[in-house]
N, C-alpha and C positions, 0 to 999 in steps of 0.2 A: 502816427502809425507806431506800435507799440517796440516792434523788434529795432528800428531805428533809434528810437530812445534809450532803448538798452545798448544798441551799439556805441552810443556817443560816451557812455560813461568808461567803458573799458571793450576792446575787442574780443577778450576771452570771455565765454560765460559758461554756467553748468547748464546740462540740459534740460534740469526743471526749469529752471528760468525761461529758458529759451521755449518750451513747452509753455507755458502760462502766458508768456507774451505773442506767441501764434494764435492761441486759442484767443487772446484778447482781441487780435487783428480782426479774426474769423467771428466773433460774438459765439463762442462754444464753449461750455462750461469745463476746467482743466482738471478738476479733482477725480475724474476717473483715470486710475491706472491701467486698466486695459487700454484706454485712447492713448496714454505716453507710450506704452511698449510697442502699438502699431506705431507709431511715430518714428520713436527709435528703429524700429525695422525698416523703415520707408527710407531713413537717414542713411543707415548701414548699408542697404541695398544700392543706394544711389551713390555710394563711395565718398561720402562727406567725412571729411578727417575728424573724428574723434578720438579722443584720447581718455580712456577710463579716469575716474575721478570719485573718490570715496568721499560722498557726500554724506556727512553725519546730521541728524536730524534737526540738532540745536543750530547747525549750520544753515538750515533752510529756513532759519527764522522763529525762533523760540515765541516771538509775541505774535506769528500768525500759526494760529493753530491746525487750519485747513493743511497748509503748507508743511507742517510738520509731520502732521499724521501722514501725507502723501509720501513724503519723504521715507517715514518707517514702513509702510505698506510695501514701498518698492524695495526696501531692505530685507524684509520677508521674503522675497523671492531673488535673493542675488546671484544666484547660480544662473538666471535667465540673462543670457547678454542685451534684452531687450528691455529690462526691469532695473539696469546699472544706470548711474550717472555719469556724464561725460562732459569735457571740457569742449566746447564748439568754439571756435575762431568765426566771428562774423564778419566773413568777407562776401563784397558783393556776391560772388556767384556761390556761396553758402546759403545767404539770402534768397537767392533765386532761385535755389532748390528747396529749401523750409517754406517758402513762398507758394511751391506748388503743391504741397502736400494737399491732397483732399482728404475731407473727412467723412 
């Protein structure tokens, strides 16, 4: 499982990586910014403990063009809380909320 593999590395992750892992588990394309915004809105609505995090495009992975472009697109609408990036602590309860998200 993508989220479990991500969690094994470190317990805190940025929301873009969590989004990508969630999409991987559900076999859904992750490159749609509006999908990410709906995902973040869901996490915020479900009171997941998210901390704002400024993710620079180069931190998203300069060798991964799609990921960099995705981060840049999100940054264009930074005033929208659903387009921001956050740190997410991947606890058991957080994973339950994340995995309950429906596309």
